[in-house]
Every structure is written in C-alpha cells, then in structure tokens.
N, C-alpha and C positions, 0 to 999 in steps of 0.2 A: 285647808281647802285646798282644790285644784284652782289654779289660777283661770279667770274667765278667758283669758285669749285663747286657752285649749278647746273651751267649749264645743268649736262646731267641730274638731275632732274627736272627739267621745261622743258624738250624735251618732245616732242611729243611721244604719246603713239606709233605710227605709225614709229618710230627711232628703235623701238625697232625688232629684227630681228622674219621673219613670222607675224608680225601685219599689215595688210593693214587696208585701210580706213573702210572696211564692217567691219571688226574685232574690230578695234578701236570703232567703234561706239557702239556696245556692252558691250566694257568693262567700256565705260565711264560711260555705267548708271549703271554698279555693282560697279565702284571704284570711283565715284562720281567726276570725270574728266576726262580731256583727256590728262594729263602729266603722265609720269615717276613717278613722286612722287606721285599722284594718287594713284597707284598700290603699291606702297610701305607704304603708309599709311593706306592701305586699311587691319584691322587686318582679321586674320582666324576665323573662324566663329565655327569651329570643325574640327576634326581629324576623319582620316581615317587609322586605325591600322591595318596594315596588319601583323604584326609581328608571329603573331599565326600559326606555321607550325603545318600539321597534315598530315597524311596518308590517301588514299583513303579508304580504309577499314573503319577508324575511320569516315570518312561523311558519308557511307554508316551504319554505326549501331547508329547514332544518338550522337556518341559522339563530332561532332564537325558539329554544323549547320550554315546556314550562310556565312560571310565573312571569307574564309579561302585562305591559302595558301599555294602551294605543290611543292614537285621536281618531276618533271614528265619525262616519257620517252616518246618521239612522237613516235608511231608506224605506223599508216595509215591515210589518209584524204580518205573520204568517201564522195564526192561530190552528192548532191541531184538529183533525177531523172529529176527533171525542177526547172528551178530558183525560183520557190515559193516555193520549198521543202528545210528544213534546209541543210547546209553544216557542216559535222561533222568532227574531226578530234579525233582517237583514241588515249588514251593516257595512261601510265600504270608506277607503280610503286610495290616495293616488295608486297604489300600487295591485289592489286588489278588494276582493270582499270577503265575510265569513259569516256566521251566523252566530247570534248568542243565542242558549236554550235555556229554555226555562221547564221544570215538570210541575203538575199542580199549580198553575199559572192564574193570577188574576188579572186579567187584561185591561180594566180600568187604570190597575196601578201601574202596569207597564206603560202603557199608552201615557201617562203622566209623567213617568222616569224616562224614557227612552221615546219622547215624539216625533215622529217621521219629518225629514227635513232639517234638524238639527244635530252640531255636532255635539259627544259626548267623549270623556275619557274613561275607558273600562279597564278594567286589570282582571285577570284570573288567569287558568290555566288553561293554555292554546293545547288542543289535540286535533290530530287529522283523523276526522271519520269519514271512509270512505274517499271521498273526491274532492271533500271541503274540510275547511277549517272551522274550529269550534269552539267554544268557551262555555262551559255549562254553569250557569249560574255564577257570573260573574262577583267576584269579592266588593267591586269597587264600581260605582257608576258617579259620575259627577258631570255638572258643566264646566269647561274649560278655564272660565274665569275663579271657578270655587276653590279651586285645589292648586297647593304648591308642592313643588318638589320635594320638602320636608314633610307634607302630609302623605308622600306615598312610601314613606318607611315608617313602620308601626311596630310597637310594643307587642309581645305575644305573652299573655298571662298564664297560669295554670286554668286549667278548665274540668268542670264535672258534667255527667249528665245532663244533659236539657240546658246547658250555658253554653252559648256562642261565644266567638271568639271576639266579635264585635260588643257584645253586650256587655262582656267584661271591659274592654276597653273603654267604653262609654262610662261603665262606672265608678272606674280609676280616673277618667278625664275630669267625671262632674267631682270628685273627690278632690282631685288637684286644685278644684275653686276653691275649694274651703280651707286649703292651708296657708296659715296666719303667717305675719312676719314676726319674728318671737324675738326678744331682747337677745343680744352676742354674749354668749357664757363662757364662750374662749379667748381667753388674753391676746389682742391682738401682738402682743410683743413674742408670742410664742413663733419662732421660726417657720414652722410647718403652716401656721394659721396665716402667713404672708400669702399665700398662693389660693388659698382654701375659699370658696365661693360662701356666702351665708346659707344658712341651715336652710330657710324656703328654697331660695335659689338652686342648692344641692336636691333636695327633693323632687323638683321640677324636674332638672335635670335627669336624674336616673331613669324617670319617666318617659324622656325622649331622645333615648338611644340614636345617633346617626350611623354606628357601624356596630360590627360584632364587640370590636375593643373597647366599646362604650358600657358594654356588660360585664366587662372582667372586674374583679375586685380591687383593681390597683387604680380605677377611674377617678380620675380626681374627687369628683361629687361623690363618689360610692365613700372613698377615703373618708372625707369629712365625716360621711353619715355614721362610718363604723366608728371613727374616733369619738363621737357624740354618744353613740350607745356604749363605748366601753368605759367613758367617763363617768356617765350616768349611774354604771353599775359600782366602778370604783369608787365613786363619791359614797352611792349608800353604804359599801363596805366599812370604807376608812372613817362614815360620821357614826357609824354603830360601834367602830374599834375604839373611836375617841370619848364617845357617849358610856361606855363600860368601862373606860379609863378612868372617865370623872366619877363612877358612881364608888361609893365605898364599899369595901367587901371584908373578908376577915385576913387578916395576918395569921399565918400559921408557924409559928417557931417551935423549935427544938432542941434537944440535948445534941442528937445527931448518934446519941447509941443505939437506936433501935435501927438507924440507917448504916452503922458499922457491924452490926451483928449480922446482918443479910449479905452484906459485902464479904464478909468473913466465912457464911455458910454457902456461898455461893461456888460449884466447882468449877470453875475460869475464872480467870483475871477480866475484870470489863474492860471494854476497849475507850481508847479517848474518846470517841463519839457519843457513847455511853454516859458517860462520865461528864461530858459538857452539856448533854441533854439533861441528865438529871440536877447538876448545877443551875442551868436555866429555867427549869421548873421550879426548882426549889427557891429560885429567889422570886419568883411570883407568886409562890404560895406565902410567901414571909411578908411579900408585900400587901399594902392596905389595899389593895383593889383585885378584883374577881382575876384568876390565870383563865385565859382561852389560847391552849397552847396545841400545835400539831406536832406530832413527833411521826415521821414516817422513814422507811427505810427497807431496805432489802428482804428478803425472805430470809430468816437466819440472823438480820443483824442486832438483834436483841431488842425487840420492844416491851417484849413481856418484864424484861427485867428492870428496865426504866420504868415501868408501872409498878413495881415491888418496892423500887427505893422510894418512889413518890406516895405509894400507899405507906409505906414504914414512917416517911416524914409525916404523913398527915396523922398516924396513930400515936406519934411523939406529943402532936399537938393536942391529942385527946378526941379526935373527930374520926368519921367512919368514910369507909372509901366503898364507891360501888363501881364495877367494871361491868358494861353491858356490850356483851357480843351478838354477831346476828343468828347463832345458830346454837342450839343446845351442846351440838358436839365441840364447839370452840369455847362456848362457856364452861364447860366441863374439861377443858383442856386446858383453860387459863387456871382455871384454879387447881388441878393436878401440878402446876408448874408453879403458882403461889404459893401452897402449901409448905413443902419442905423448905423453900426459902424464906417465908416470914413467919414459921414455926422458930426457928432459931431466935426470932425478937419475941416469943410469947403473944405473935400476932395470930387470930384465928381466923380461918376464910371458909365461908359457907356457898354452897353453890345453890341460886334458886332460879327455876325454870318452870313452865307452865306444866310439865309432868308431875311436880312435886303435888301432893292430893293427902289429904285427910292430918291424921295425926301428926305424919311427918312434918306438914307443911305448917301446920299451928306452931310447933316446935323451931322451925326454921324464924317464921315471921316475930315469933315472940324473942328470940333470941338477937334479930335484926331489930326490933322494939326497943329492947332493953341494952343493947350496948355492948352486947357479950359478941355478937359477930362485928366482930371489926372491919373486914373487906367480904363484901357480897357479889358474887359474881354470877350474872344470870344473863336471862335475855328481856323481851319485851315486859316480861312477867315484872320487872322490877319496879316498872312506873304505874302499875295498877294501881288503884284506890285503896284497896285492901292493906298494902305494904305499907309500913309506915316505918321509918329511921329514927334510932335515938336521938343522931346528930351527924349528920350527912355534911363533910367538908368535902369531898373531893370525889367528882364523878369523870372516868373515864371510859370513854368510848372507843370501843375497837372495830376496824371495818367501818370508819364512820361513814362512810359514802351509801351503807347499804341502809340508813335512816335518814328520815327527815327532820326539818328544822323542829315539826311539832314532835317529834321522837325526843330530840333532844332538851326541849323546853318543858316537857312531862318530868323527865327524870330531875331535871337540876333543881324541879319546882318542890322537891321532898326533902330539900335541905335548906337553911336560911342563907343564901349567898354562896353557894359551894364553886369550888374552884374547877376548870374543867380542863379534861386532858382530851385530846382526841387521836387516834392512831390510826395509821393505813400501812398496810403492808406491801401497798403499791408504792413503789417510788414514783414520786410525781414531777412531772417537767417542771423546769421555772415558769415557763409560759402559763401553765394552769396551776401553778401555786398562787401566783399572782391572781389567776381570773376567778379561782374559787375559794381562796383561802384568804383572800386580802384583808377579811377583820381578824385572823389570828396571828398570833408569833408563831415562828416556823423552826424546828429542829430536823436536822436531817442527819439520821444514822447513815455516814457511808463509809464506815468502817466494818469488817466482817470479825470474828472472833479469831484470836491464833489458832492455828494448827488444821483450821477448814483447807481441806484440798479441792479446788473446784471442778465438778461433775465433767467426763471427757462428752462431749456432745457428736453426734453422729447424724448423719442424714442420709436414709434410707431408701428406695424406691419399695413398694408394696409388694413387687414379685418376688422379693428375697424374703418374705414373710415368715416359709417353713424356717430358712436359715435362724432369723431373730430367734422363733420358738425352740429352735435346737438348742441355741445356745443359751438361753433362758433356763433351758432343762439342766446345761450342766453348771451353770451359775448356783442352782438352787441345789443342787448335789453337795456342791463344796459349802451349803450353809448361807450362802446370800440369801435375801430376800428383796422384791418387786413391787413397782405398782405397772399395771398395764391401764392406759386412761382410754376411753371411746367417748365419743360426743352423743351417742344415741343411748335409750334406757334397753328398747325391744325394737326389733327388725321394724324396718317401715318398706311399704309396698313402692312410696316415692321417692324413697333415698336410697344411694349404695353406702350410706356410710356405715362403719363396722357396730354392730350393736353390742352393749356390754352384754346383754344376758347370753347372745350367742356365741361370744368371745369366751365367755365363763366356761360355757360347755366345753368349744374345742379344748382350751387348756387343761380344764380338768379330764378331759379324755387321751391328750395327746402326753401329759408331764404326771411322771410321778413325784406328785408334790400338792401341798394343802393350797386348796385356790381359793377365796373367798370374793363374794359380790357385793359390791355396794353401790348405790346409785339414790339420787334425789327422789324417787315416788315411796322408798321404803319409811314406816313409822321411825320416828326419833330412836326410841328404845331400841330397834331394831339396827339402826345406822350406829349409834354408840357402841351396842354389844361387837358388829365387826369391826369399828375402828381400834377397839379397845384390845381386841383379839389379836389382830394384826401388830398392834404395838407391843401386845407381849410377846409374840413370837409364835402365836398359835396356828398363825396363815403364811405361809411361804409367798406367795402372790395375792394381790389385792386388786382385782380386776373393778374398775370403777369410771363413773362418769365424772364432770369438773366438780362433783360436789366433796374432792376432794382437795381441790386448789384451795381452802381456806379450814384447818380443822383438823385434818388428820395425820398425827405427830407421829412417826415411827424414825427415831434418829438413826438407828442401825441397818436402814434399808437403804440397799447402794444402789438398785437398779429403777429408771425411770422408762418406760415404753409409751409413747404418745403415738397414737395410730389417728392417721388421717389429719396429721400433724399441719397439712396445709390449709385446716379448716378454722384453726385457732389463732387469735389476735398473737402478736409478737409478746406484750404483757402478759397473756394470759399462760402462753406457753414458757415464759421466765419463770411464771409463781407455781405452774408445775413443777418446773424441772427442782424449784426451790426444796421441794421435798425430799430429794437425794441430797448425798454432798454436807449432809449436816454433822457427821461426825468427823473421824479420824481414817476412815478407809478412804480407798480409791471407789469412787463411783462411776457409773456412766449414763447417759440420757440419749435415747436412739429414737429418733425423731423420724417416725414412719408415713411417707407419702405415698399417695394412691392416683392414676393419672398424668396427665402432662401438667408440670407447675406452670403457673401464669407468674407475669413479672414482679409481681407484688408478694406473690407467695414465697418466690423462690428468692428475693430479697430477705425476707424473715427469716427464712431457715438458714440463710449465710450468715446472719446477725447474730443467729441463736449459737451458730459454731465457732464465730468469732470472737464472743465477748461472754462474760459472765458478770459485767457490772451494770447492776439494776438502772444505775442511773442512767448512764449511756443507753442502756435498754429502750427506756421511758423517753428520752427523747426522739429516740429513730421510730419507735413506734408511732410517737406523735406525728413526725414528718410523714409515715406512711398514711397513717390513717386521715389526717387533714383535721377537720373539726366536726365531724359526724357527731360521735359521742365518744369521744375518746375515754380509751378505759373505763367505760361505761360509769361514768362521775355523773351524770344528767342529774342522778336524786342529790347530789351532793351541793346543788346551788348553782351548777354552771349553767349561765344563760342560757334560753332558746333563744338565741340573736337573730335579728331580721338583717342588718346590713352588714354587722361585723363576719369574718370569716376569720376565725383565729388562726388558721395556718397561715393565710395571705397578708394578716393583719398582725401578726404578732410583734412586729417592730413597735404599733401604736401602743400595746398594753403596758410598758414599761411608762410611756410618756404620760398617757392617763392616770397610771396611778400614782406618778409622783406630783402631778400637775392636783389630781384628787386630795392627796396626802397635803400638799400645802393649803388648799382652799379649805379641807377640814380642820387645820390645825390654828385657823383666824380664831379670836374670842368668842366672834358672831358668825360663823360660817354662812348662814341662811339670811343674814341682813345686808341692808343695803342695795345698790342697783347691781351690783356681781351676784352678791347673795339672793337675791332675788330672779335672776337669771339663771343661776343652780338650782334655785328652788324651781322653776319653770323646766327645767331640764329632767329634774327627777319626777314629776309626774309626768310628762310628756312619755318616757320610757318605763312610767309605773314603777320606778323604784321605792317609790314614798312607802308602800306595803313592806318593801325589802327591810328596809329603815327601822318600821315597829315593829317586823319579826326580830332581826336580829337584835335588838335593842333588850328584849327579853330574853333572849337564846343563854 
C-alpha cells in the first residue's frame, strides 16, 4: 500500500485551488501527468529575472532595454475612443513618464489594479513607440510592500496552447504547498549526504532558482533529487535480483559431452571471452536458482556461439531451448548458424515464425510439444497461446532491448522456471549497464576471434560520390561484394537524404553488377529471399536501409558504403561497419557525408576512423549523445528520469547502485524505520510496480 504521507502528491491536479478540469487537461500535457506529483517533478526550463530596477529615463535613453522593473506613480487613465483602441495608463517617476498599454481592457479591473495617486511596482518589456515609452501588458503589477527581490526572479515552465506562464507557475506553487516532509532514506554517514538538503527542501529549492546556475544538473538540490531517483530505480532492480536469487529454480547439469561435440564442430577456436561467458552461464544453469544473465559484445564477437554452448548444456540436462529474435531474418539466421554446430551433438534446431502456416506449422508445433525439437528459433510467434513446449528450460532473447518486460514474461511462462540468457550485439557503456541491467548478471564479450582484420575506415565528402561508385565497380570486377546503406526507402520532397530506391537504380545503371535492394517495407518473405541471395553470392551489391544493421550476414562481403553517415549515431555506424571484416580478407568502410559537418557529427566520424573497439565507441557515443535515449535503449527499461541526467550524474549511479545493493542484502530490507523510508522512496518514484514486474520476469 502507498504510504499515507504520499497521498497529497498523488492527488489529482484538480484538487489544487483554481485548477478545474479544463486547466488540468492543459497542465497534464506539460507536466507529463495529471497528479500533484507531476507538477512537483517538472523542473523549470529557465528563469525570468526582473530584479534589474531602472528609471523611466534610463529606458528612454537606451540604458535599459527589454525586460525592466520600475517603481512608478500612477497618474491617470486614458481609455481609447473605441473598444478597438488601446487603453493607456500614464505612470511616472522622478525621471519622466511612460504609458502602460492594454488591449481589450476592462476599466473596472484596471482602476482597482492601478489606482491613480498610488505607487506600483511594474515589470515588462519597455519599448519606444514614437515619442513615448510604453510597456504593453505588463507581466507584473504589485504594491511596493507586496513583493520582495526574490519574487522578481521567476521560474519558467513548459507551456502549451491556452496555458500562460503565470498560470503554470501558480499551479506549481500550489503543488509545492502539498510537498510533505518525508522520512530520510539516505544514510547520513554517506559523505555525499553531508551537504545535501532534505528531500522536501531540495524540491522547493529547484523550483526557486535565483540564477541560471541553479538550473544546472550540478546544482546541489538537483543533485540530491537525482540521487534519490537513481537510488529508487537501483533499489527496485536489486530487490528484484535478490527476490529471484531467493526463489527456487532448476539445476541443469550434464556430462559435458554435447558441449565438447559443439566445440569440436566449430570452424574456429573459441575466444577467452566466449569461454568465460559460457562458464559463467553454465554455473548459473547448474545452480538451484534461476539464471538471468546478459551477454553483450561487439558485432562478430560470437554471442551466437555462446548461445549454442548454453543450448547444448540444456540439451544434456534434457530440456529445450527457445531463442527469440526481433525479426524473421535474424531468427532464421540464428537457426542457420546453430544447426550445423548443434547437429554434431545430435541436437535438432527448428524455426517458428508468423509466416509458418498450415501443415508445416502443425508439424513444427507437434515437434516442439513432443520434445523432438530441442532448440526453437523464432520471433514473437514463440509465446503465442497455441505454442506448447515439452519442457522449456532455457530462454535466450536476442537484441533484448527490442522486447518489453511483458514479452519476456510471456515466453518464460512457457516452461517451469526456465533460465534466461539475454543478448545484445550493442556493447553497452558501464553506466548504462548499471542503469538498465542492474538486475542481471553481466558477461562482456570483449575479444574478437583470431584472424579478423579490422576494416579500414575512410571519411569521404559527397562531392566524391562518382569516385566511390567507380572504385566500387573495380572492386566488384575483382569478385568483391559490398553493402550500400541509405537512410530512406524512397525519395522525399522534404528531405535531401539519398533514397535506397533511387540509389539502387543509379548503381544498377552505372555498374556491370548484380544489384539487390532490401528495405523495411518489404514483406518478410522478400526480405529473407534477398538476404539469402546476397549471402549465397547471387548479388554483388546490396543497397539497403538500416534493416541490415541486425540480421543480414554475408561473411565474405568486404565493402560497406554508408551514405549520409553524418545522420547516423555512432553506435549505429559501428553496427553497420560490423557487417564487413568478418572473414580473413581485408575490408573497408566508406563513410560518405553530405554538406558541412557539425561539430558532433565530425567527432563521430573521427571516432569511427580512429577505433574499431566497440566498447570504446559505446562509451564515446554515450558522451556525445548525453542522456536522451542512448543507443535506442528506452524499451529495455531505461527509466524516463525527471531529475537525473545520466550524462551529468553518471558518478552518482555507482554510489546509488552500491547503496541499493547493501540495503537489498539485508534480511528484511523494507522493514524497520530505514526500510519504511526506502519503501516510501520506491512508492514516491513509482518503482513499486517495477519490482513486481521484474520479480515475475
């Protein structure tokens, strides 16, 4: 149950004074939710500083322009001759006079607000109009004793049509009055906590910035709130992990005979990283608790081989393996790689996708239900209700960030307490590994198979495109094969990006070569046919969109041309480059850019030219991108943080992780005064549901 102390924060915005249903709907748009808490958790985007006091004469002499604040005497009201004409209020100080100008004014309201013969503090944008100085619709009007210097510095919040800045400010101010004093969940002994304000004080402080510096992520109040948010997420992950470790699983043991047969059948010697990853996974599978392990590494680092060894170990234990991939191409590619490896150990691999229909599907589902199919590769089709496994013991999820938690749950529900191995072909920066996969054990594949020659990477301006095409023609004539990647499928009136269809036509006409086309809008059957033709050497040049990033494998392709390379992210460029250089032949990657390069794009291309280390590139990509949606990982569980900026607050994450790990390791982590405070923290940041979801993963 949510602690009672949080009830005011979770109340509807309409509970605030002056906020009705219509206004609440507008506020919900900018606050990202319709509760008081959503207003409190919406940070100011800037400030308006009205603290600069000037005289009327200084406005007229150009000594002060734009936003000004003046102390004036109200002299007289000058209504317009008609309703369409402006209503003016004459005001003065010892240096001169100006007019306050209003359109569609209500005289009775202005007479009450600006009574002749009284002083007022007014603030707004001063402008010269003809021979006089005017402020049109002052932003602020107050009696001299009503307002302090602090009141003249106002936070700015996001707006939407129909919502004024003052109304948004008033709503936040009303929400802040509901902020409760909460029990302290941070150990005072933490060195960082020594200078931090209490949670409620920190919330009030971030909404009362006194300067632009107070809006920065490094501000002490914001830092405190960022730590709390990171701690809540890390605690949820660590509690999920502790809960999983405490629950009984199945111990899968075997003689090692099938694993040895797979290793003997492999056309290469496993790398040290592959061996370490498998040994760690094997240890998990042999334990009486459920495995939840992430294996991540560079393109070509051998994730699928680790998966093969784990599947062989599962087969030794007499249980089935399901491998779920995000696309049909990738599912069938995995099956194509696994089949010859596992056949040596007498293990049958089948593929099940949405395309399989009729009798063929019936035969497949019967083999899966009867246990004759030991390894099943597939897409979302694997967790459909009609699919039943004989005894599913191992679930492998490839490109795990493309699946939601609910997908993982539905597949793992197909077996009695199966172990889970998730894989990513994107090396993940350490910060993100903590932020996203804190509930998993992690293995890094940081070695590449022996004999691999890294591609030579060159950066080429678009003006030299003819030279690129000519060189490509010479390479194809020598028997080489190439990818040509374009960002779009068809020509667009609003974009100058090279379209795949247009480039396919150009290359087909310019070169004596077999040119294929592959893009995301094709039916799955056509995609697979083209991918297979390229893999089998029936196509010389494959023009494609980024659909090839994951799932098109032609080990003997040696050239990768990426057009409009400046438009791609660093991790994506590295993924695409990883499609070549997979054999023992020299290969090259040509990054073709168009127009003038911006600073970030230039740095991305320089990094690509300098390094082939996926983990280094992932870290650099993280630095360049900041905390927006790094590596496209939003689906994988990266929280939509309100206070934390992972780029700016990266140093807080390991502290929050260690602290959460310590608290979660206690016998009853959410009991006692400290435990109750941590429980409040989880509910405050709504990580209570996250814990429940992850426990059932």
